[in-house]
C-alpha positions as CSV (number, residue, x, y, z in Angstrom):
1,M,92.6,98.8,89.2
2,K,89.2,97.5,88.0
3,K,86.5,99.7,86.7
4,R,83.2,99.1,84.9
5,I,82.6,100.7,81.5
6,L,79.3,102.4,80.8
7,T,77.5,101.3,77.6
8,K,78.5,104.4,75.7
9,Y,82.1,103.2,76.0
10,G,81.5,100.0,74.2
11,P,84.1,97.8,72.5
12,A,83.8,99.6,69.2
13,V,84.7,102.9,70.8
14,L,87.5,101.4,72.7
15,S,89.1,99.6,69.7
16,A,88.7,96.1,71.1
17,R,89.1,92.7,69.6
18,K,86.4,90.1,70.3
19,L,87.7,86.7,71.5
20,F,86.2,83.8,69.6
21,E,82.9,85.4,68.8
22,S,82.2,85.9,72.5
23,E,81.4,89.1,74.4
24,V,84.9,89.0,75.9
25,Y,87.2,91.5,74.4
26,V,90.9,92.5,74.5
27,L,91.7,96.2,74.2
28,R,93.8,96.9,71.1
29,A,94.8,100.4,72.0
30,S,95.2,102.2,75.3
31,F,92.2,104.4,76.3
32,T,91.8,107.2,78.8
33,F,88.6,107.8,80.7
34,P,88.6,111.6,81.3
35,A,88.0,113.1,84.6
36,G,84.2,113.6,85.1
37,T,83.3,110.3,83.5
38,V,80.1,109.0,85.0
39,L,80.4,105.5,86.5
40,P,77.6,102.9,86.8
41,D,77.1,103.9,90.5
42,D,76.5,107.5,89.4
43,S,79.8,108.6,90.9
44,T,82.3,110.5,88.7
45,L,86.0,110.0,88.1
46,K,88.0,112.7,89.9
47,K,91.1,112.0,87.8
48,A,91.6,110.7,84.3
49,V,92.2,106.9,84.3
50,L,94.4,105.3,81.6
51,I,93.5,101.7,80.6
52,P,96.5,100.1,78.8
53,S,96.2,98.1,75.6
54,G,96.0,94.4,76.2
55,A,93.5,94.8,79.0
56,I,90.7,92.2,79.1
57,L,87.0,93.3,79.1
58,L,84.5,90.9,80.7
59,P,80.8,91.7,80.2
60,R,78.4,92.4,83.0
61,W,74.7,93.3,82.7
62,E,72.7,95.5,85.0
63,D,69.1,94.1,85.4
64,Y,69.9,91.1,83.1
65,G,66.9,89.8,81.4
66,E,65.0,93.1,81.6
67,M,64.1,95.2,78.5
68,E,66.2,98.1,79.7
69,A,69.2,96.0,80.8
70,K,72.6,97.8,80.4
71,R,75.7,96.0,79.4
72,L,78.8,97.1,81.2
73,H,82.3,95.7,81.2
74,H,84.8,94.9,84.0
75,I,88.2,95.9,83.0
76,F,91.3,93.8,83.9
77,K,94.3,95.8,83.0
78,Y,96.7,93.0,83.9
79,G,95.0,90.7,81.4
80,I,94.0,87.1,81.2
81,Y,95.3,85.7,84.5
82,E,93.8,88.5,86.5
83,A,90.4,88.0,84.7
84,M,90.5,84.3,85.3
85,R,91.3,84.8,89.0
86,S,88.3,87.1,89.3
87,L,86.0,84.5,87.6
88,A,87.3,81.8,90.0
89,H,86.5,84.1,92.9
90,A,83.0,84.6,91.5
91,F,82.3,80.9,91.1
92,F,83.3,80.1,94.7
93,G,81.7,83.3,96.0
94,Y,78.4,82.4,94.4
95,G,78.7,78.8,95.6
96,V,78.4,77.1,92.2
97,R,81.8,75.6,92.9
98,G,82.8,74.4,96.4
99,K,80.6,73.6,99.3
100,D,79.8,77.1,100.5
101,G,78.9,80.4,99.0
102,E,75.9,82.7,98.3
103,I,73.6,79.9,97.0
104,V,74.0,77.9,100.2
105,E,73.6,81.0,102.3
106,L,70.4,82.0,100.5
107,Q,69.0,78.5,100.9
108,N,69.7,78.5,104.6
109,F,67.9,81.8,104.9
110,A,65.0,80.4,102.9
111,N,64.8,77.4,105.2
112,Q,64.8,79.6,108.3
113,L,62.1,81.8,106.8
114,A,60.0,78.7,106.0
115,K,60.3,77.6,109.7
116,A,59.4,81.1,110.9
117,I,56.3,81.2,108.6
118,G,55.1,77.9,110.0
119,I,55.4,79.2,113.6
120,L,53.6,82.5,112.7
121,M,50.8,80.5,111.1
122,E,50.3,78.6,114.4
123,G,49.5,82.0,115.9
124,K,49.0,82.2,119.6
125,E,49.3,78.4,119.9
126,A,53.0,78.7,119.1
127,G,53.5,80.4,122.5
128,Q,55.2,83.6,123.4
129,D,58.6,82.0,124.0
130,E,58.6,80.5,120.5
131,L,57.5,83.8,118.9
132,T,60.3,85.7,120.8
133,K,62.8,83.2,119.5
134,T,61.5,83.6,116.0
135,Q,61.8,87.4,116.3
136,K,65.5,87.1,117.3
137,E,66.1,84.7,114.4
138,L,64.5,87.1,111.9
139,A,66.5,90.0,113.3
140,S,69.7,87.9,112.8
141,I,68.8,87.1,109.2
142,A,68.2,90.8,108.5
143,A,71.6,91.6,110.1
144,G,73.2,88.9,107.9
145,L,71.9,90.8,104.8
146,A,72.9,94.2,106.1
147,S,75.6,95.0,103.6
148,V,74.0,93.4,100.5
149,I,74.0,95.3,97.1
150,N,71.7,93.1,95.0
151,E,68.3,94.7,94.8
152,A,66.3,91.4,95.4
153,K,68.3,90.7,98.5
154,R,67.9,94.3,99.7
155,E,64.1,94.0,99.4
156,A,64.2,90.7,101.2
157,R,66.2,92.2,104.0
158,E,63.7,95.1,104.4
159,K,60.8,92.7,104.6
160,I,62.5,90.5,107.1
161,A,63.6,93.4,109.3
162,L,59.9,94.6,109.3
163,A,58.7,91.1,110.0
164,S,61.0,90.8,113.1
165,T,58.7,93.2,114.9
166,L,55.7,91.0,114.3
167,E,53.8,94.2,113.8
168,V,52.1,95.9,110.8
169,S,50.8,99.5,110.4
170,H,47.1,100.3,110.4
171,P,45.7,103.1,108.2
172,S,45.4,105.1,111.4
173,G,49.2,105.0,111.7
174,K,49.2,102.8,114.7
175,K,51.1,99.5,114.8
176,A,49.8,96.3,116.1
177,R,50.9,92.7,116.2
178,N,49.6,90.8,113.2
179,L,51.0,87.3,112.7
180,P,49.2,86.4,109.5
181,A,50.3,89.6,107.8
182,T,53.9,89.1,109.1
183,A,53.8,85.6,107.6
184,K,52.8,87.1,104.2
185,R,55.7,89.5,104.5
186,L,58.1,86.6,105.0
187,E,56.6,84.9,101.9
188,G,57.4,88.0,99.9
189,A,61.0,87.9,101.3
190,T,61.3,84.2,100.4
191,K,60.3,85.0,96.8
192,R,63.0,87.6,96.5
193,L,65.6,85.2,97.9
194,E,64.5,82.7,95.3
195,K,64.8,85.4,92.6
196,R,68.4,85.9,93.6
197,Q,69.0,82.2,93.4
198,K,67.6,82.1,89.9
199,E,69.9,85.0,89.0
200,I,72.9,83.1,90.2
201,Y,71.9,80.0,88.3
202,S,71.6,82.1,85.1
203,I,74.9,84.0,85.7
204,A,77.0,80.8,86.3
205,P,76.8,79.4,82.7
206,R,77.8,82.8,81.3
207,L,80.7,83.0,83.6
208,A,81.7,79.5,82.7
209,F,81.6,80.5,79.0
210,F,83.8,83.6,79.7
211,E,86.2,81.4,81.7
212,Q,86.5,78.9,78.8
213,T,86.9,81.8,76.3
214,L,89.9,83.1,78.3
215,A,91.3,79.6,78.7
216,S,91.1,79.1,74.9
217,E,92.9,82.4,74.4
218,L,95.6,81.4,76.8
219,L,95.9,78.0,75.1
220,R,96.2,79.8,71.7
221,V,99.0,82.1,72.9
222,W,100.9,79.3,74.6
223,T,100.5,77.0,71.5
224,Y,102.2,79.7,69.5
225,L,104.9,80.4,72.1
226,D,105.7,76.7,72.5
227,W,106.0,76.4,68.7
228,L,108.3,79.4,68.7
229,R,110.4,77.9,71.5
230,K,110.7,74.5,69.6
231,M,111.5,76.2,66.3
232,L,114.3,78.4,67.9
233,H,115.8,75.5,69.7
234,G,116.1,73.8,66.3
235,E,117.7,76.8,64.8
236,L,120.2,77.1,67.6
237,N,121.3,73.5,66.8
238,R,121.9,74.6,63.2
239,L,123.7,77.7,64.3
240,A,126.2,75.5,66.2
241,G,127.3,74.1,62.8
242,T,128.5,75.8,59.7
243,W,125.1,77.4,59.0
244,T,124.9,77.0,55.3
245,P,123.2,79.4,52.9
246,T,120.2,77.1,52.7
247,E,119.9,77.0,56.5
248,R,120.1,80.8,56.6
249,T,117.2,80.9,54.0
250,I,115.1,78.5,56.1
251,F,115.9,80.6,59.2
252,R,114.8,83.8,57.5
253,H,111.6,82.2,56.3
254,R,110.7,80.9,59.8
255,V,111.5,84.2,61.5
256,C,109.2,85.9,59.0
257,Q,106.5,83.4,60.0
258,A,107.1,84.1,63.7
259,L,106.9,87.8,63.2
260,Q,103.6,87.5,61.4
261,K,102.1,85.3,64.2
262,L,103.3,87.8,66.8
263,T,100.8,90.3,65.6
264,D,98.1,88.0,67.0
265,I,99.4,88.3,70.5
266,D,97.7,91.4,71.8
267,A,96.5,90.5,75.3
268,Q,98.2,91.1,78.6
269,P,100.3,89.7,80.2
270,F,102.0,88.8,76.9
271,L,102.0,92.2,75.1
272,K,105.4,93.4,76.4
273,T,107.0,90.0,75.9
274,G,105.6,89.8,72.4
275,R,107.1,93.2,71.5
276,L,110.5,92.3,72.9
277,I,110.5,89.0,71.0
278,K,109.6,90.9,67.9
279,R,112.5,93.2,68.5
280,D,115.0,90.3,68.9
281,L,113.6,88.4,65.9
282,T,114.1,91.5,63.8
283,I,117.7,91.8,65.1
284,A,118.3,88.1,64.2
285,L,116.7,88.6,60.7
286,R,119.0,91.5,59.9
287,A,122.1,89.7,61.1
288,T,121.5,86.5,59.0
289,G,123.8,87.8,56.3
290,G,126.7,88.5,58.6
291,D,128.1,87.3,62.0
292,K,125.9,84.6,63.4
293,T,126.9,85.6,67.0
294,K,124.3,88.3,66.9
295,V,121.7,85.8,65.8
296,K,122.6,83.4,68.6
297,S,122.4,86.2,71.2
298,A,119.0,87.4,69.9
299,V,117.6,83.8,69.8
300,G,119.0,83.2,73.3
301,R,117.3,86.2,74.7
302,I,113.9,85.1,73.3
303,L,114.3,81.6,74.9
304,F,115.3,83.2,78.2
305,A,112.2,85.4,78.0
306,L,110.0,82.4,77.4
307,R,111.4,80.9,80.6
308,F,110.2,83.9,82.6
309,K,106.7,83.6,81.1
310,D,106.8,79.9,82.1
311,A,107.6,81.1,85.6
312,E,104.6,83.5,85.6
313,R,102.3,80.7,84.4
314,A,103.6,78.4,87.2
315,L,103.2,81.1,89.9
316,E,99.7,81.8,88.8
317,A,98.5,78.2,88.5
318,N,100.4,76.6,91.4
319,V,100.5,79.3,94.1
320,L,98.4,82.4,93.5
321,L,95.1,81.0,92.2
322,P,94.9,78.1,94.7
323,F,95.8,80.3,97.6
324,T,93.3,83.0,96.5
325,I,90.5,80.5,96.3
326,Q,91.2,79.0,99.7
327,H,91.5,82.4,101.3
328,D,88.2,83.6,99.7
329,L,86.5,80.5,101.1
330,G,87.9,81.0,104.5
331,A,89.3,77.5,104.3
332,L,93.0,78.2,104.9
333,K,94.7,76.2,107.6
334,P,98.1,76.7,109.2
335,N,99.6,73.8,107.2
336,D,98.2,75.4,104.0
337,I,100.1,78.6,104.8
338,E,103.3,76.7,105.6
339,R,103.0,74.8,102.4
340,T,102.5,78.0,100.4
341,G,105.6,79.4,102.0
342,R,107.6,76.4,101.0
343,Q,106.3,76.6,97.4
344,I,107.3,80.3,97.2
345,K,110.9,79.5,98.5
346,N,111.2,76.7,95.9
347,F,109.9,79.0,93.2
348,M,112.4,81.7,94.2
349,R,115.3,79.3,93.9
350,R,114.2,78.3,90.4
351,L,113.7,81.9,89.5
352,E,117.2,82.9,90.7
353,A,118.7,80.4,88.3
354,L,117.0,82.0,85.2
355,D,119.3,83.9,82.8
356,E,118.2,87.5,81.9
357,S,121.4,88.5,80.0
358,G,120.8,91.3,77.6
359,F,117.3,92.0,78.7
360,V,116.1,95.6,78.1
361,S,114.3,95.6,81.5
362,P,115.5,92.6,83.6
363,P,112.5,91.4,85.7
364,K,114.2,88.9,88.1
365,E,115.3,91.2,90.9
366,R,112.0,93.1,90.9
367,A,110.0,89.8,91.0
368,L,112.2,88.4,93.8
369,A,111.8,91.6,95.8
370,H,108.0,91.2,95.7
371,L,108.2,87.5,96.6
372,R,110.5,88.3,99.5
373,S,107.9,90.9,100.7
374,A,105.2,88.2,100.3
375,L,107.2,85.7,102.4
376,E,107.9,88.3,105.1
377,E,104.2,89.0,105.4
378,L,103.3,85.3,105.4
379,E,105.8,84.5,108.1
380,S,104.9,87.4,110.4
381,S,103.2,86.8,113.7
382,L,99.9,88.3,112.3
383,P,100.1,88.0,108.6
384,N,97.9,90.3,106.5
385,L,96.9,87.8,103.8
386,N,95.5,90.5,101.5
387,R,98.9,92.2,101.5
388,F,100.5,88.9,100.9
389,K,98.3,88.2,97.8
390,E,99.0,91.7,96.5
391,S,102.8,91.1,96.7
392,L,102.3,87.8,94.8
393,K,100.3,89.6,92.1
394,R,103.0,92.2,91.7
395,A,105.6,89.5,91.3
396,S,103.4,87.9,88.6
397,H,102.9,91.2,86.8
398,V,106.6,91.8,86.7
399,L,107.3,88.4,85.1
């Protein structure tokens, strides 16, 4: 679930860590929004909502650039990957990436309004047929803006809808056709569409910064996990031999290093894995003076756990994110859907081969169940692609 936090629930109140001096935060402790909490749209929560630790907070400003602008936050309880998918959706939705999107739509509307203004300025010389055609085009533009939320676009829609009548009200209350006044109305609508375009151009660099911030955090976490993997593989090789007292001392030192670094992994979806790795490292540390079989088992579980995080990373990057973007853009073709189905089947085969021996909560069967549900939906006669994506997301969250 995604909610927006009011300003009074800022990062300080929520015990959140700032990522790289940005305005992006990770929640350090779970937080409950009590029933009755007022949301930015002035609605209230009917039930208390728990936000787990490790959630990502991305900033959003109401009335950005104004003196009374309010800073809110989007909450992504599943963490970094979920937040990055949302940003990708925004980039393509706004049209700052890809060939379509809001920017292109706004420009098309502005072009249509410019043409309509020119016809209206011709007045009677334009002819009734041309004026009737213009009215229909203006009504169509207003309909295209019917469900907008942005204030500038709402104001543009109202002006365009009024202009489609070609009439203005006189002080007496009567309405009469007035083409010059209607043209002025459309100029006002054009200015509001331009205002929205400027808003998007100012939003895009901030979103790009947030995206890079999350990518940097992801890189930081994976750099550590890859170091841990390499270190533990090396220790397993030593464990295969006599494992001398010196090697035991080196192992204890490296495990203590790893435990210290684990405290810096506090974002989802790595929080649970980090805790389990910490548990197994502690088991291994305590067993260094005795039977090394326990040490081997603990190290093996950690390496197996990292393979599952590799799987999650691959599912997100190779299947879920590309499919989500194509779906959002309305660019999916039958061969894209077939290819995605093949990718999922190949992924499932690789996932089935992973070892989860000794796991406290084995994820494989749960992830496979969600992937099977996704495939069933995708291969149905009338697939619901939103349900398909939700099954993929659930599989990713399990991993």
